[in-house]
C-alpha positions as a printed NumPy array, in Angstrom:
array([[  3.868,   0.505,  13.931],
       [  1.33 ,   1.722,  11.393],
       [ -2.003,  -0.031,  11.172],
       [ -2.965,  -0.872,   7.605],
       [ -6.423,  -1.992,   6.539],
       [ -6.824,  -5.411,   4.96 ],
       [ -7.424,  -3.757,   1.59 ],
       [ -4.293,  -1.619,   1.951],
       [ -2.248,  -4.719,   2.808],
       [ -3.604,  -6.578,  -0.23 ],
       [ -2.742,  -3.619,  -2.443],
       [  0.763,  -3.43 ,  -0.989],
       [  1.255,  -7.177,  -1.607],
       [  0.514,  -6.621,  -5.276],
       [  3.001,  -3.752,  -5.68 ],
       [  5.662,  -4.732,  -3.127],
       [  9.186,  -4.352,  -4.479],
       [ 10.955,  -5.407,  -1.296],
       [ 11.708,  -1.894,  -0.071],
       [  9.554,   0.791,   1.492],
       [ 10.636,   3.463,  -0.992],
       [ 10.246,   1.047,  -3.896],
       [  6.704,   0.249,  -2.811],
       [  5.882,   3.948,  -2.477],
       [  7.254,   4.551,  -5.983],
       [  5.387,   1.583,  -7.48 ],
       [  2.088,   2.614,  -5.914],
       [  2.615,   6.221,  -6.988],
       [  3.178,   5.067, -10.57 ],
       [  0.083,   2.853, -10.444],
       [ -1.962,   5.781,  -9.17 ],
       [ -1.118,   7.747, -12.327],
       [ -2.879,   5.066, -14.383],
       [ -6.165,   5.209, -12.488],
       [ -9.23 ,   6.401, -14.328],
       [-10.993,   9.541, -13.177],
       [-13.79 ,   7.611, -11.445],
       [-11.568,   5.262,  -9.44 ],
       [-11.731,   7.43 ,  -6.343],
       [-11.969,   4.621,  -3.797],
       [ -8.786,   2.968,  -5.076],
       [ -7.056,   6.363,  -5.294],
       [ -8.015,   7.17 ,  -1.68 ],
       [ -6.86 ,   3.761,  -0.454],
       [ -3.562,   4.129,  -2.33 ],
       [ -3.016,   7.614,  -0.902],
       [ -3.745,   6.34 ,   2.61 ],
       [ -1.284,   3.461,   2.272],
       [  1.397,   5.722,   0.782],
       [  0.962,   8.235,   3.613],
       [  1.358,   5.468,   6.191],
       [  4.42 ,   4.077,   4.401],
       [  6.009,   7.536,   4.321],
       [  5.406,   7.931,   8.058],
       [  7.202,   4.711,   8.982],
       [ 10.886,   3.88 ,   9.   ],
       [ 12.662,   1.371,   6.779],
       [ 13.225,  -0.722,   9.903],
       [  9.489,  -0.807,  10.675],
       [  8.799,  -1.728,   7.062],
       [ 11.33 ,  -4.545,   7.292],
       [  9.389,  -6.041,  10.192],
       [  6.163,  -6.22 ,   8.198],
       [  4.907,  -9.479,   6.737],
       [  3.094,  -9.232,   3.43 ],
       [  0.502, -11.956,   3.035],
       [ -2.542, -11.143,   0.92 ],
       [ -5.921, -12.049,   2.346],
       [ -8.357, -11.689,  -0.509],
       [-11.094, -13.556,   1.368],
       [-11.273, -11.202,   4.354],
       [-13.808,  -8.427,   3.921],
       [-13.82 ,  -5.262,   6.014]])
């Protein structure tokens, strides 16, 4: 199973649609709205999308999405 950072998991909680492909699509759409200087968020989004693309729908279905906005990495 893919290892996601805490920040990636929080981002995925915000945009989760209930399916792996839906989440990829939602995050891809969000990425289009980022300002030119939002490189850190763009990089994190790209990393999460790459990991989501590399996993199966079954692996995605086993994931639990619980945001942890208090945990800092």
